[in-house]
Structures are given as C-alpha cells and as structure tokens.
C-alpha positions in Angstrom: 120.1 105.8 123.1 121.9 107.3 120.1 121.4 105.7 116.7 122.5 107.0 113.3 120.5 105.7 110.4 122.8 106.6 107.5 126.5 106.2 107.0 128.2 109.2 105.5 130.4 107.0 103.4 131.4 109.9 101.0 133.0 112.0 103.7 136.7 112.2 103.0 139.8 114.3 104.0 141.2 115.1 107.4 140.6 118.8 107.5 143.2 119.2 110.2 143.3 122.7 111.6 140.1 123.8 110.1 137.2 125.2 112.1 133.5 125.3 111.4 131.7 128.6 111.7 128.1 129.7 111.4 126.9 129.9 107.8 124.0 131.4 106.0 124.0 129.0 103.0 120.7 127.4 102.0 120.1 123.8 102.7 117.8 121.5 100.7 114.5 120.3 102.2 114.8 117.0 104.1 113.3 114.0 102.4 109.7 113.2 103.4 107.9 110.0 102.9 105.8 107.6 104.9 107.4 104.1 104.5 105.4 101.6 106.5 104.4 98.0 106.7 101.7 96.1 108.5 102.8 93.5 111.1 99.9 91.2 111.8 99.7 88.7 114.7 96.3 87.2 113.7 96.9 83.7 112.3 100.6 84.5 113.0 100.9 86.1 109.6 103.9 88.2 110.4 104.7 87.9 114.1 105.2 85.8 116.2 106.0 83.0 113.8 103.8 80.8 115.9 101.7 81.2 119.0 103.0 80.1 122.4 106.7 80.9 121.7 108.7 82.0 124.8 109.2 85.7 125.4 112.9 85.6 124.4 112.1 84.1 121.0 109.2 86.5 120.5 111.3 89.5 121.3 114.1 88.3 119.0 111.7 87.9 116.1 110.3 91.4 116.7 113.8 92.8 116.8 114.6 91.1 113.5 111.6 92.8 111.9 112.6 96.2 113.2 116.3 95.6 112.2 115.1 94.9 108.7 113.0 98.0 108.6 115.9 100.1 109.8 118.3 98.6 107.3 115.8 99.4 104.5 115.4 102.9 105.9 111.7 102.5 106.5 110.1 104.7 109.2 106.8 103.2 110.4 105.5 99.8 111.8 101.7 99.3 111.8 101.6 96.8 114.7 98.5 94.8 115.3 97.4 95.1 119.0 93.7 94.1 118.9 93.0 91.4 116.4 89.7 90.1 117.9 88.6 91.9 121.1 91.8 90.8 122.8 95.1 92.5 123.5 98.7 92.3 122.5 99.6 94.5 125.5 98.7 94.6 129.2 95.0 95.5 129.3 92.5 95.8 132.1 89.7 95.8 129.5 90.3 92.7 127.4 92.2 89.4 127.7 95.6 88.6 126.3 95.5 87.4 122.7 95.9 83.7 122.1 97.9 84.5 118.9 100.7 85.5 121.3 100.6 83.2 124.3 98.7 80.3 122.8 95.8 80.6 125.2 93.5 83.6 125.3 93.9 85.3 128.7 97.3 83.9 129.4 100.2 86.4 129.7 103.1 85.9 127.3 105.4 87.0 130.1 106.1 90.5 128.9 104.3 93.4 127.2 104.8 93.1 123.4 103.5 96.6 122.6 105.7 98.3 125.2 108.7 96.3 123.8 107.9 97.2 120.2 107.7 100.9 121.1 111.0 100.8 123.0 112.8 99.0 120.2 111.2 100.9 117.3 111.9 104.3 118.7 115.6 103.4 119.3 115.7 102.8 115.5 113.9 105.9 114.5 110.7 104.0 113.6 107.2 105.2 114.4 104.7 102.7 116.0 101.1 102.9 114.9 98.9 100.7 117.0 96.5 98.7 114.8 93.0 97.9 116.1 90.1 96.0 114.7 87.2 97.8 116.3 84.3 95.3 115.9 85.5 91.8 115.2 84.9 89.5 118.3 86.3 86.2 116.8 87.4 85.2 113.4 86.2 81.7 114.1 83.2 81.2 116.4 84.7 77.9 117.7 87.8 79.5 119.1 88.2 79.1 122.9 87.8 82.3 124.9 88.8 83.6 128.2 86.2 84.4 130.9 86.5 88.1 130.4 86.2 88.0 126.6 83.3 90.0 125.2 81.5 87.0 123.8 81.0 85.8 127.4 80.6 89.1 129.2 78.2 90.7 126.8 76.6 88.1 124.6 73.7 90.3 123.8 75.8 92.5 121.5 77.4 89.5 119.6 76.1 88.5 116.1 77.0 85.4 114.3 78.0 85.9 110.6 79.5 83.2 108.5 82.4 81.8 110.7 82.7 85.0 112.7 81.4 86.4 115.9 80.9 90.1 115.5 80.1 92.9 118.0 77.2 94.8 116.6 78.8 98.1 115.4 75.6 100.0 116.0 75.4 99.0 119.7 76.4 101.8 122.0 78.3 99.3 124.1 80.3 98.1 121.1 81.3 101.7 120.2 82.1 102.7 123.7 84.2 99.6 124.3 86.2 100.0 121.1 86.8 103.7 121.8 87.8 102.9 125.4 90.3 100.3 124.2 91.9 102.7 121.7 92.1 105.5 124.2 93.5 103.2 126.9 96.4 102.5 124.6 96.7 106.2 123.6 96.8 107.2 127.3 99.2 104.6 128.6 101.6 104.0 125.7 103.8 106.3 123.7 102.4 105.4 120.3 102.9 107.6 117.3 99.6 106.5 115.6 96.3 104.7 115.8 95.2 102.6 112.9 92.0 100.8 112.1 91.5 98.4 109.2 88.7 97.5 106.7 86.6 95.3 108.9 83.7 97.5 109.9 80.8 95.2 109.0 82.0 91.8 107.9 82.5 90.8 104.3 79.7 88.8 102.8 79.9 86.2 100.0 78.3 87.7 96.9 76.7 86.2 93.8 77.4 86.9 90.2 75.2 90.0 90.3 77.0 91.4 93.4 74.2 90.6 95.8 75.2 89.5 99.3 74.4 85.9 100.2 74.4 86.7 103.9 72.8 89.6 105.7 74.2 90.9 108.9 71.6 90.0 111.6 70.9 93.3 113.2 67.7 94.3 111.4 69.1 97.6 110.2 69.4 99.1 106.8 72.8 99.8 105.1 72.2 103.5 105.6 71.6 103.1 109.3 74.8 101.0 109.5 76.7 103.7 107.7 75.5 106.2 110.3 76.9 104.0 113.0 80.3 103.6 111.3 80.5 107.3 110.6 79.8 108.1 114.2 82.5 105.8 115.5 85.1 107.1 113.0 84.4 110.7 113.9 84.4 110.0 117.7 87.7 108.1 117.4 89.4 110.9 115.6 88.1 113.6 117.9 89.0 111.7 121.1 92.6 110.9 120.0 93.2 114.5 118.9 91.8 115.9 122.2 94.2 113.7 124.2 97.4 113.6 122.2 97.0 115.7 119.0 100.4 114.5 117.6 99.2 110.9 117.4 98.2 110.2 113.8 94.9 108.5 113.1 95.0 106.2 110.0 92.3 104.2 108.3 92.8 101.3 105.9 89.5 100.7 104.0 88.8 98.3 101.1 90.6 99.8 98.1 87.5 100.6 96.0 85.0 103.0 97.5 82.2 101.7 95.2 82.1 99.5 92.1 82.4 101.6 89.0 84.2 104.4 90.9 86.4 105.6 89.2 84.9 104.7 85.9 86.0 101.4 84.5 86.7 99.9 88.0 85.1 96.6 88.8 84.6 95.0 92.2 82.3 92.2 93.6 82.3 93.8 97.0 80.6 97.2 97.5 82.3 98.5 100.6 79.9 101.4 100.9 76.9 99.1 100.8 78.1 95.7 102.1 80.6 97.0 104.8 78.8 100.3 105.5 82.1 102.0 105.1 81.8 105.5 103.5 85.6 105.9 103.4 85.5 108.7 100.9 83.4 110.7 103.4 85.9 110.1 106.2 88.7 111.4 103.9 86.7 114.4 102.8 85.6 115.3 106.3 89.1 115.1 107.6 88.3 112.3 110.2 91.8 110.8 109.7 95.3 112.1 109.4 96.1 109.6 106.6 94.1 107.0 104.6 95.6 103.8 103.4 93.2 102.2 100.9 94.2 98.6 100.2 95.1 98.9 96.5 96.3 95.3 96.1 95.7 95.0 92.4 98.0 95.4 89.4 98.5 98.6 87.4 97.1 97.0 84.3 93.9 95.4 85.6 90.2 96.1 85.9 91.1 97.4 89.4 94.0 99.5 88.1 96.3 100.7 90.8 97.2 103.8 88.9 93.6 104.7 88.3 92.6 104.1 91.9 95.5 106.0 93.5 94.7 109.0 91.2 91.1 108.9 92.3 91.7 108.5 96.0 94.2 111.4 96.0 91.7 113.7 94.4 89.0 113.1 97.1 90.4 115.2 100.0 93.3 117.1 101.3 94.7 114.6 103.8 97.5 112.2 102.6 96.6 109.0 100.9 99.3 106.4 101.5 98.1 103.3 99.7 98.4 99.7 100.8 100.6 97.8 98.4 100.5 94.0 98.2 104.1 92.9 98.1 102.8 89.6 99.6 101.2 88.8 96.2 104.5 88.5 94.4 104.7 85.0 92.9 101.6 84.0 95.0 98.6 81.8 94.4 96.5 85.0 94.6 98.3 86.6 91.7 100.4 84.0 89.9 103.4 85.4 88.1 103.3 88.8 89.7 106.9 90.1 89.6 108.6 92.3 92.1 108.8 94.9 89.3 105.0 95.4 89.7 105.6 96.6 93.3 108.5 98.8 92.2 106.3 100.5 89.6 103.5 101.0 92.1 105.9 102.7 94.6 107.1 104.9 91.8 103.4 105.9 91.2 103.0 106.8 94.9 105.7 109.4 94.4 104.3 110.9 91.2 100.5 110.7 91.1 98.2 113.1 92.8 98.9 115.6 95.6 99.8 115.9 99.3 102.7 114.2 101.0 103.9 110.9 99.6 104.0 107.5 101.2 102.9 103.8 101.1 102.4 100.8 103.3 103.2 97.2 102.5 101.1 94.2 103.1 102.8 92.7 104.8 106.2 92.8 106.5 106.7 89.0 106.0 107.2 89.6 102.2 109.9 92.1 102.9 111.6 89.9 105.5 111.6 87.1 102.9 112.7 89.5 100.1 110.0 87.9 98.0 111.1 88.0 94.4 113.9 90.4 95.3 111.5 93.1 96.3 113.4 94.4 99.3 116.6 94.7 97.4 114.7 96.5 94.6 113.2 99.0 97.1 116.5 99.8 98.6 118.2 100.2 95.2 115.5 102.3 93.6 113.8 104.3 96.4 115.3 103.9 99.8 118.9 105.1 99.3 118.6 107.6 102.1 116.2 107.8 105.1 113.1 110.0 105.1 111.2 111.8 107.8 107.5 111.0 108.2 105.5 113.9 106.7 104.2 116.6 109.0 100.5 117.3 109.9 100.0 121.0 109.1 96.3 120.7 109.7 97.1 120.0 113.3 100.2 122.1 113.9 102.3 124.4 111.8 104.6 125.7 114.6 108.2 124.6 114.1 110.4 123.8 117.0 113.3 126.0 118.0 116.5 125.8 116.0 119.2 124.0 117.9 122.5 125.6 118.7 125.3 123.6 116.9 129.0 123.2 117.5 131.3 121.2 115.3 134.9 120.4 116.0 137.5 118.4 113.9 139.1 115.5 115.8 141.7 113.7 113.7 140.0 112.7 110.5 136.4 113.0 111.9 134.1 115.7 113.0 132.3 115.7 116.4 129.0 117.6 116.2 126.9 118.5 119.2 123.8 120.6 119.7 121.5 121.8 122.4 118.4 119.8 123.2 115.2 121.3 121.9 112.1 121.0 124.1 109.6 118.4 122.8 112.1 116.9 120.4 113.9 113.6 120.6 114.8 113.4 116.8 117.1 115.6 114.8 117.7 115.9 111.1 121.4 116.0 110.2 122.5 117.1 106.7 126.0 117.2 105.5 127.5 118.6 102.3 130.6 117.3 100.5 131.3 119.4 97.5 127.9 120.1 96.0 126.2 116.9 97.4 124.0 117.0 100.4 123.3 113.8 102.4 120.7 113.3 105.1 120.5 111.2 108.3 118.5 111.2 111.6 119.7 111.1 115.1 117.3 109.7 117.7 117.6 110.1 121.5 120.8 112.1 121.5 122.3 115.5 120.8 125.7 114.6 119.3 127.1 112.5 116.5 130.6 111.8 115.1 130.9 112.0 111.3 133.5 110.1 109.4 135.7 112.4 107.4 135.4 116.2 107.2 132.4 117.5 105.3 132.3 121.0 103.9 129.0 122.0 105.7 126.8 120.6 108.4 123.1 121.4 109.1 121.0 120.3 112.1 117.3 120.7 112.5 115.0 119.7 115.4 112.0 117.5 114.5 108.9 117.5 116.8 106.2 114.9 117.3 104.0 116.4 114.6 106.8 116.0 112.0 107.6 119.8 111.9 111.2 120.7 111.5 113.0 123.8 112.7 114.9 126.0 110.4 118.4 124.4 110.2 121.4 125.7 112.0 124.3 125.5 109.5 128.0 125.5 110.1 130.7 125.3 107.4 134.5 125.2 107.0 
C-alpha cells in the first residue's frame, strides 16, 4: 500500500518539456525525531473506549487513533499488549485480556495487535508492543480465566495492596515474562518492545518517605534490584539476538532517586521501593531508548528541565521523556495550560545530547485536543514528518541507494525508483527554489508530485533507521 504523508503544496509550474537528470547537488539531512504516544487498554484509558465492544467498533476506534497520529505527523504508537498477565493478541501462553472482550479468556473476534501493525505500517507509524512484566492483577478481586497465572502458578503470586503480583525474583516469573515478550517478537512484525515502570509495585509512603507496605518476598531491596537487573539485561539480549532491529524501550519512574539531581524532591524512591536501578540500565546500554516519566512542570520541585538534563547526561543511548499532556486542565495539576507541554517539547529538542524525541501520556489527550495541545504541536513542531532516529550502536551500514527516474506528466511529476532489499520506507525530498521539503513513502516505489519541483532526492530507509545516500535528479 502506498501512502504519502506530506502534501507538497508549494510545488508550482507545469515544467512542460523539461527533463530531470542526475545531479550532484547536496541535500539537507532528513528530519529525525521520535514522536510517540502511549495507547493503554488497562481501565480502557485510551482504547477501546469500553470493554466488550464488537470487533468493528474496536477496529474503527483504533483506526481513528492512527489517523490522528498520521495527521499530526507522529511516527510511533506504544501499544499496550500485556496489561496484567493477559494478552491483547492471540497467545498460547496467556488468556485474552478482559479489557478488550469484557471477559478474560474470551476472544474479541480478531487479533488487535495484528490489526494495529497492519494499519500503523500503512500510515508509516512504528508499533512498539508495551508489556507489563510482573503485574498479575491490578485488583485482586477481578475474575480470571482458568489459564491465568494466578490459577496455574499460585505459588509465585504475592498480594500487595489491591494487587496480585508475580514475584519478580522467581525464575518462573522471569522466564514467563521473557517467553511472552519473545513470543510476540517472533510472531509479530513489531518495531519495538516497551516495558513500563511497574517492576515491584508502588507502596504508600509516610511523611518521611518510608514504605507503609513491604513486598512479601522476604528479600532485601538490593536482592530485588539484582532480580530486576537480570531481567532487563536478559530481555535486551534476547530481543537483539532474534531481531536486532527491534528497539527495546524502558519507561521508568521519572526520578531515579530523591535528591538526584540536586534540588529534586520525591516521595517514592524508585531505586529502593521499586528496585529499579534505571540509571544503571541506561549506562549499561540495556535499552535502545529510555522514556523516564517526566510528568511534572518545568517550574516545580520536580523540574522537567532539570530532570531531562540529568537523564540525558547519564548515558549514550537516547532519552525520550514521557510528557503528561493528560494533565492539561486536570485534577492532578489544576490550571496546567497546553503551553506547558509546548515548552517541554521545545526542551526535548534543545537540552542534552543524542537523538531527540518524546512520548505523550497519553493518546487520549491528543485525540481530545485537550487545551488545544494537538493544534499547538502541529503548529509549532510537526509541520513536516520525521524519521525515527537510527540505532548506530546496533547497525551503521546504510542500505543501497535507489535508482531514480522522474518524468513530467502535464503539471505533475511521476517519480519511480528501484526497490532496495530490506527497505519498505523511502525518504523523498523535493526542492522548490531554495526550499527543501520532506515526505515518506511506505510500501511502494513511486509517487506523483503535484507541480514540478526543481530537484528531487530519494533515499532508502532500513529497519534500523539508517538511510542510504540520496539519489538526486534535477531539471
């Protein structure tokens, strides 16, 4: 399927009788930025709007989300596929999620992950499958299917507050979580694997930051961190061994430890309470990107600007922070304007190092254009599409340069190129006068441009995000 994600509205003139020939002129770098959003099914936060909807309604709602992403020129959906030891896809290991069908273990009548991949790729959007590795149930009173882990392996289940939790230090728990992730990596054409901040569950804390509940496993926080470290490393190694182009992303609590960086306050100590040494994972390179949940304002004791600067100084892999567009005009943060989100996105482009990007919590706020945030993003940042950044630590080999032909037909130009092995996406740049414009073509090797540009450049884009040297033709 051929889709063009930018309209070259500035192309003018008929150019009748003119021919394009190979050119050696230099072409600007294509734009690079990770523009993602989480789409959560737990509690039907983002999709589907309620559990038990028919398959046609569910598919329509998912298409509407992807259409909005494409219209905004976003390029990644972080799609929740395992909210609580269940599946939003056809699985032999775990039951269907009740957030989809209304009853755990009952099929919704289609495969939501497969459908999401099909529809997203047609729009040039990456799909990152989002897993919670250790949560069994968010509410211990939820009905479960016969093959749910709380029934099949009760010995590894721990009760904590309202949750049922798989003991993360259990070899069974780690093997099951890894098997689930690799089952999806093996059988589905996902672009990424993503895990969130629920390693050990969040306790309630007192005024001195002491946990009111202790996870009932008899282990020290240090021993729990060893378990979490081992899982993260094994997950990264396993995914890369099977499909090295699949990105591994981690979304930890936004503050590594209270007081770090200096002046930062937090009641939760993720390092101690959640046993999540996320700085270590970033420094060790056990992820391809990290998305700390920086949900606070710029001017606050948990300063967004201070935190993003700190995170981006801790390693060499990209840090694409989570940004809470959902808190615009919310009870969580009364009076937060959309301009706060605009300013935070601006900081993601200017603070620190490595490739830029950000992820919104969550897509519902962009669907609702809360406070005008979606309009502001398009106006200020998303005027043209962007490729997802490459992974030079995995692959630096560019694909072959495509062979390009361009022919004038009436007042338009038909452009065609040879398919490049391993590439289904192509970057197309056109120049009108001194202005270059960029678009992507997915699933095809030709495009018709309105008007007659002065120059055209085509590059192949591989699964790692590498681009070939462009082939340029000009009038």
